[in-house]
C-alpha positions as MATLAB code, in Angstrom:
seq = 'MSDAAWIALALLSLILALLPLALGVANLRLFRPPQGAPPPGTAVSILIPARNEEATIGAAVDAALASRGVEIEVVVLDDHSSDATADVVAAIGRRDRRVRLERAPPLPPGWCGKQHACHVLASVARHPILLFQDADVRLSPDAVGRIAGFLLARGSGLVSGFPRQETGTPAERLVIPMIHLLLLGYLPMAMMRRAPDPRFAAACGQLIAVRRQAYAQAGGHAAIRTSRHDGLTLPRAFRRAGCMTDLFDATDLASCRMYGSWGELWAGFSKNATEGMATPAALPLWTLLLFGGHVLPWLILGAALAVPVPGWAVLAAAGAAAAGLCLRLMLAVRFRQPLSSALLHPAGVAVLLAIQWSALLHACRGRPALWRGRAYPS';
ca = [
      47.164 -170.452    6.059;
      47.330 -173.408    8.295;
      50.283 -172.746   11.262;
      51.694 -176.214    9.921;
      51.806 -174.710    6.242;
      53.384 -171.724    7.433;
      56.782 -173.699    9.612;
      56.706 -175.889    6.422;
      57.430 -172.937    4.276;
      59.597 -171.229    6.527;
      61.601 -174.436    7.403;
      62.125 -174.684    3.355;
      63.500 -171.044    3.079;
      66.218 -171.627    5.867;
      67.166 -174.791    4.426;
      67.443 -173.313    1.009;
      68.961 -170.141    2.878;
      71.683 -172.539    4.402;
      72.806 -174.777    1.571;
      74.669 -171.515   -0.531;
      75.565 -170.267    2.705;
      77.357 -173.172    3.911;
      78.668 -173.640    0.070;
      79.843 -169.831   -0.202;
      81.906 -170.111    2.779;
      83.590 -173.502    1.660;
      84.193 -171.755   -1.829;
      85.962 -168.620   -0.619;
      88.534 -170.840    0.527;
      89.349 -171.782   -2.603;
      88.502 -169.211   -4.976;
      91.773 -166.986   -4.690;
      94.008 -164.514   -6.806;
      96.412 -166.458   -8.455;
      99.976 -166.295   -7.192;
     103.902 -166.387   -8.648;
     105.317 -165.774  -11.605;
     105.546 -167.821  -14.997;
     108.812 -169.614  -15.987;
     110.952 -167.362  -17.888;
     110.332 -167.127  -21.873;
     106.585 -167.346  -21.116;
     104.869 -165.598  -23.717;
     101.334 -164.837  -24.154;
      98.717 -163.588  -26.900;
      96.487 -161.067  -25.683;
      93.277 -161.144  -27.901;
      90.185 -158.443  -27.779;
      87.657 -158.610  -29.908;
      85.766 -155.635  -30.470;
      82.692 -154.187  -31.855;
      82.210 -150.650  -31.662;
      84.340 -150.037  -28.829;
      85.769 -146.429  -29.812;
      85.071 -144.910  -25.903;
      86.848 -148.405  -24.358;
      89.196 -150.514  -26.531;
      92.331 -147.435  -26.035;
      92.427 -147.916  -22.269;
      92.220 -151.930  -22.815;
      95.141 -151.909  -24.897;
      97.161 -149.535  -22.962;
      96.306 -151.915  -19.391;
      97.609 -154.436  -21.503;
     100.605 -152.682  -22.683;
     101.517 -151.926  -19.033;
     102.147 -155.909  -18.261;
     105.137 -156.976  -17.031;
     107.040 -160.401  -16.372;
     105.904 -161.714  -20.045;
     106.118 -161.424  -23.183;
     103.336 -160.516  -25.095;
     101.411 -159.480  -27.940;
      97.934 -157.601  -28.131;
      95.913 -158.675  -30.738;
      92.917 -156.619  -31.569;
      90.099 -157.643  -34.305;
      87.924 -154.809  -35.402;
      84.699 -156.498  -36.164;
      83.108 -154.619  -38.684;
      82.860 -151.468  -36.282;
      81.098 -148.541  -37.589;
      82.555 -146.104  -34.878;
      86.349 -145.187  -34.702;
      87.460 -148.679  -32.946;
      89.972 -149.458  -35.759;
      91.480 -145.937  -35.685;
      92.238 -145.577  -31.990;
      93.856 -149.167  -32.424;
      95.777 -148.257  -35.555;
      97.040 -145.185  -33.588;
      98.243 -147.010  -31.037;
     100.050 -149.667  -32.872;
     101.918 -146.959  -34.790;
     103.938 -146.085  -31.890;
     104.100 -149.564  -30.133;
     105.072 -152.534  -32.240;
     103.474 -155.516  -29.645;
     100.144 -154.079  -31.173;
      98.456 -155.548  -34.276;
      95.118 -154.415  -35.566;
      93.070 -157.312  -37.445;
      89.893 -156.852  -39.224;
      87.198 -159.653  -39.131;
      85.826 -161.486  -42.531;
      82.242 -161.590  -42.691;
      80.092 -163.282  -40.535;
      79.591 -167.317  -41.853;
      75.820 -168.095  -41.133;
      75.319 -170.192  -38.120;
      77.966 -167.867  -35.835;
      77.900 -165.832  -33.331;
      80.007 -162.463  -33.870;
      81.538 -162.992  -30.293;
      82.789 -166.588  -31.026;
      83.726 -165.932  -34.495;
      85.992 -163.311  -33.658;
      87.726 -165.042  -31.395;
      88.126 -167.969  -33.794;
      89.572 -165.162  -35.897;
      92.106 -164.406  -33.215;
      93.284 -167.205  -32.531;
      94.319 -168.115  -36.007;
      96.356 -165.022  -36.116;
      98.105 -165.495  -32.710;
     101.314 -166.235  -32.548;
     102.067 -167.367  -28.843;
     101.675 -170.447  -26.823;
      99.072 -169.219  -24.458;
      95.902 -166.993  -25.629;
      94.525 -164.613  -23.097;
      90.638 -163.761  -24.207;
      89.551 -160.616  -22.874;
      86.573 -158.431  -23.742;
      87.301 -154.718  -24.946;
      85.389 -153.171  -21.630;
      88.142 -155.184  -19.155;
      91.271 -153.336  -17.873;
      94.258 -155.438  -16.947;
      96.862 -154.548  -13.684;
     100.184 -154.874  -14.731;
     100.864 -158.006  -13.331;
      97.790 -159.658  -14.360;
      98.991 -161.452  -17.495;
     101.930 -163.042  -15.733;
     100.114 -164.049  -12.473;
      97.436 -165.492  -14.592;
      99.833 -167.160  -17.385;
     101.398 -168.896  -13.990;
      98.256 -170.105  -12.908;
      97.761 -171.719  -16.032;
     100.916 -173.542  -16.350;
     100.608 -174.606  -12.617;
      97.254 -176.040  -12.224;
      98.144 -178.127  -15.183;
      94.449 -177.097  -16.651;
      93.774 -176.106  -20.364;
      91.495 -173.221  -19.543;
      91.404 -170.958  -16.580;
      89.028 -168.001  -16.353;
      89.190 -164.856  -13.606;
      86.429 -162.783  -12.232;
      87.404 -159.570  -12.651;
      86.035 -156.399  -10.170;
      82.598 -155.013  -11.406;
      82.386 -151.671  -11.623;
      78.916 -150.296  -11.633;
      77.749 -146.968  -11.658;
      73.776 -147.251  -11.970;
      71.363 -148.617   -9.365;
      70.248 -151.417  -11.879;
      73.585 -152.636  -12.302;
      74.510 -152.312   -8.105;
      71.790 -154.485   -7.863;
      72.194 -157.508  -10.777;
      75.860 -157.739  -10.853;
      76.748 -158.995   -8.072;
      74.256 -161.789   -9.204;
      77.264 -163.415  -10.766;
      79.163 -164.008   -8.015;
      76.255 -164.885   -5.336;
      75.541 -167.837   -8.469;
      78.820 -168.732   -8.995;
      79.932 -169.290   -5.112;
      76.951 -170.185   -3.639;
      75.825 -172.451   -6.116;
      79.110 -174.350   -7.778;
      80.483 -176.847   -5.671;
      84.445 -175.631   -6.419;
      86.321 -178.608   -4.707;
      84.364 -181.082   -6.870;
      85.125 -178.982   -9.940;
      88.816 -179.025   -9.243;
      88.422 -182.768   -8.984;
      86.115 -183.879  -11.177;
      86.149 -183.812  -15.511;
      82.401 -183.642  -15.759;
      81.178 -180.880  -17.644;
      78.428 -180.127  -15.868;
      80.749 -177.925  -12.833;
      82.775 -175.956  -15.924;
      82.435 -172.616  -15.453;
      84.226 -169.526  -16.678;
      83.639 -165.243  -17.038;
      83.802 -164.855  -20.761;
      85.401 -161.724  -19.934;
      88.595 -163.298  -19.196;
      89.321 -166.536  -20.415;
      93.292 -167.972  -20.735;
      93.980 -171.287  -22.717;
      97.113 -173.203  -23.482;
      97.247 -173.208  -27.466;
      97.198 -177.408  -27.253;
      94.000 -177.419  -25.409;
      92.355 -174.709  -27.510;
      92.996 -177.033  -30.569;
      92.418 -180.408  -28.519;
      89.104 -178.679  -27.579;
      88.158 -177.741  -31.285;
      88.469 -173.865  -30.053;
      85.783 -171.258  -30.269;
      84.396 -173.288  -33.593;
      83.013 -176.187  -31.276;
      80.858 -173.421  -29.774;
      80.438 -171.300  -32.878;
      76.323 -170.856  -32.350;
      76.587 -169.937  -28.542;
      76.358 -166.587  -26.944;
      77.656 -168.043  -23.468;
      81.179 -168.641  -23.720;
      81.663 -168.761  -20.020;
      79.142 -172.116  -19.781;
      80.193 -173.411  -23.485;
      83.846 -173.034  -23.910;
      84.662 -174.728  -20.575;
      82.476 -177.198  -21.204;
      83.918 -177.765  -24.526;
      87.559 -178.160  -22.906;
      86.335 -180.586  -20.401;
      84.461 -183.309  -22.855;
      87.962 -182.751  -24.712;
      89.340 -184.368  -21.583;
      91.145 -180.543  -20.999;
      90.189 -179.433  -16.747;
      89.066 -176.405  -16.145;
      90.117 -173.949  -13.225;
      88.890 -170.393  -11.949;
      90.728 -167.807   -9.755;
      89.835 -164.410   -8.469;
      90.616 -161.627  -10.529;
      89.366 -158.564   -8.094;
      92.721 -157.391   -7.886;
      94.071 -158.203  -11.458;
      91.341 -156.663  -13.808;
      88.227 -154.418  -13.882;
      85.214 -154.105  -16.171;
      82.040 -152.121  -16.318;
      79.565 -154.664  -18.021;
      76.840 -152.453  -19.091;
      76.227 -148.444  -18.126;
      72.291 -148.633  -18.202;
      69.401 -150.431  -17.551;
      68.485 -151.506  -20.832;
      72.065 -152.662  -21.851;
      72.182 -154.518  -18.389;
      68.576 -156.025  -19.114;
      69.533 -157.055  -22.779;
      73.308 -157.970  -22.115;
      71.883 -160.690  -19.424;
      68.716 -161.940  -21.687;
      71.352 -162.550  -24.661;
      72.735 -166.156  -22.996;
      69.856 -166.820  -20.250;
      68.594 -169.245  -22.612;
      72.109 -171.159  -22.412;
      72.244 -171.018  -18.796;
      69.601 -170.570  -16.441;
      66.513 -170.006  -18.314;
      65.884 -173.202  -20.173;
      62.026 -175.011  -19.414;
      64.104 -177.613  -17.112;
      66.558 -175.528  -15.687;
      64.394 -172.398  -14.502;
      61.966 -173.880  -12.090;
      64.667 -175.583  -10.134;
      66.484 -172.236  -10.379;
      63.371 -170.242   -9.196;
      62.597 -172.523   -6.184;
      67.046 -172.105   -4.992;
      66.853 -168.509   -5.800;
      63.400 -167.088   -4.508;
      63.101 -169.622   -2.055;
      65.964 -169.166   -0.205;
      66.496 -165.308   -1.022;
      63.023 -163.495   -0.892;
      60.518 -165.945    0.443;
      61.893 -165.504    3.786;
      61.886 -161.673    3.481;
      58.137 -162.549    2.466;
      57.285 -164.312    5.424;
      58.680 -161.590    7.854;
      56.179 -159.292    6.080;
      53.232 -161.499    6.212;
      54.028 -161.899    9.979;
      53.596 -158.183   10.096;
      49.670 -158.588    8.797;
      48.317 -161.652    9.313;
      48.694 -164.573   12.367;
      51.947 -166.184   11.470;
      53.606 -169.401   13.991;
      56.727 -167.904   16.408;
      58.117 -171.171   14.721;
      57.727 -170.076   11.455;
      58.808 -166.528   12.039;
      62.229 -167.875   13.808;
      62.991 -170.135   10.668;
      62.327 -167.313    7.944;
      63.974 -164.500   10.223;
      66.942 -167.534   10.308;
      67.079 -167.508    6.344;
      66.735 -163.935    5.979;
      69.644 -163.563    8.185;
      71.827 -166.462    6.355;
      71.276 -164.627    2.652;
      72.044 -161.466    4.093;
      75.474 -162.978    5.366;
      76.427 -164.212    2.205;
      75.895 -161.264    0.841;
      77.999 -158.933    3.047;
      80.831 -161.350    2.969;
      80.319 -161.228   -0.983;
      80.061 -157.621   -0.897;
      83.122 -157.042    1.324;
      85.375 -159.727   -0.802;
      85.099 -158.423   -3.957;
      84.512 -154.876   -3.253;
      80.669 -154.546   -4.025;
      78.421 -151.854   -2.794;
      76.895 -152.526    0.167;
      73.981 -150.926   -0.513;
      73.014 -153.998   -3.396;
      73.700 -156.715   -0.320;
      71.139 -154.534    2.046;
      68.933 -154.844   -1.219;
      69.777 -158.511   -1.842;
      66.137 -159.751   -2.540;
      65.081 -157.613   -5.005;
      68.389 -158.309   -6.893;
      67.540 -161.914   -6.698;
      63.776 -161.008   -7.616;
      65.185 -159.184  -10.690;
      67.379 -161.524  -11.918;
      64.749 -164.321  -12.128;
      62.409 -162.139  -13.915;
      65.339 -161.334  -16.806;
      65.581 -164.843  -16.573;
      62.019 -165.697  -17.342;
      61.736 -162.969  -19.560;
      64.189 -164.705  -21.636;
      62.410 -167.767  -21.402;
      59.432 -166.761  -22.794;
      60.914 -164.248  -25.612;
      62.774 -167.848  -26.765;
      59.678 -169.727  -26.306;
      57.589 -167.453  -28.680;
      60.531 -167.603  -31.105;
      61.766 -164.257  -30.800;
      65.737 -163.650  -31.275;
      67.782 -162.602  -29.164;
      69.439 -158.838  -30.176;
      72.954 -157.827  -28.749;
      75.243 -155.188  -31.095;
      73.225 -155.046  -33.746;
      73.148 -158.593  -34.580;
      69.620 -160.800  -34.439;
      70.449 -164.335  -33.143;
      67.634 -167.280  -33.159;
      66.320 -168.306  -30.116;
];
């Protein structure tokens, strides 16, 4: 490769690394935890879809029941579990009347399981604010009040928080932190709060609060019945209906252990990939942004140890590597992520892209996505 080509490649990597760093620094000032209490008398329905969640649902319900500062009900929908999920919830309900166990009707054709479960939960909820949470989310006692206060103060139809992500295995520590990298490094949050464009919509499906009236206006989960990626499709539906959406940092308000093994992680990230990054139009661009800005600099530095690389190219690549590492270290400190995941940042990006490309290739071959014992057409 010519010296000019090395320099051009390194400069490209530097630009692609500096852009998310600059946006990430700006976004960290805007992405804050909600503060303040809601008005007196605020009532929230905490809605939890559960399918084979025997090991997690009890802790989730107990944490929700510890909420203070708001009136609550906790409604759990048992979605045809084959384990003791319903028994665990029923036992809690016998000692606390704020807990209700509902049974999911048969899944209608064309519906994703989670979207149907949330649709049913919304139909039986009693309060004007609906808080959808996954069964593996643990709320802090002041979480519901602060989330409700944020929703009402912002005037949004939907708000969503990103809980602290607990990671146990090396695979989790490598890939899970990519969620914050993508959010804060590539979403212009200031523009998201000004422009109603659905392209700026984002949410975390683990924790979403909505106003009931806005939910109905947007069509609720029925509007995204085929989707497996409510973190993107639900806020887009709200924005298309004229309701603004917003985000907050839920690191201090909630925690979540998404997946417990490499297999679960790969399947979990793959199931909704083709509704986000893994499309024929989007994935090549995302590969350029992520691989070019976060992996390529390290490859250039590695190549410089084996072949002659111009000094300017090495300097630019070193700057790009430092920019990517700086961003990941800031995110790791802010969101209590393992520092080891930041130091292995290029590997995490490479694995994330491998999952996305695998999901796209499977979809192109017509293979269904598998999740929770159900198969969904690509």
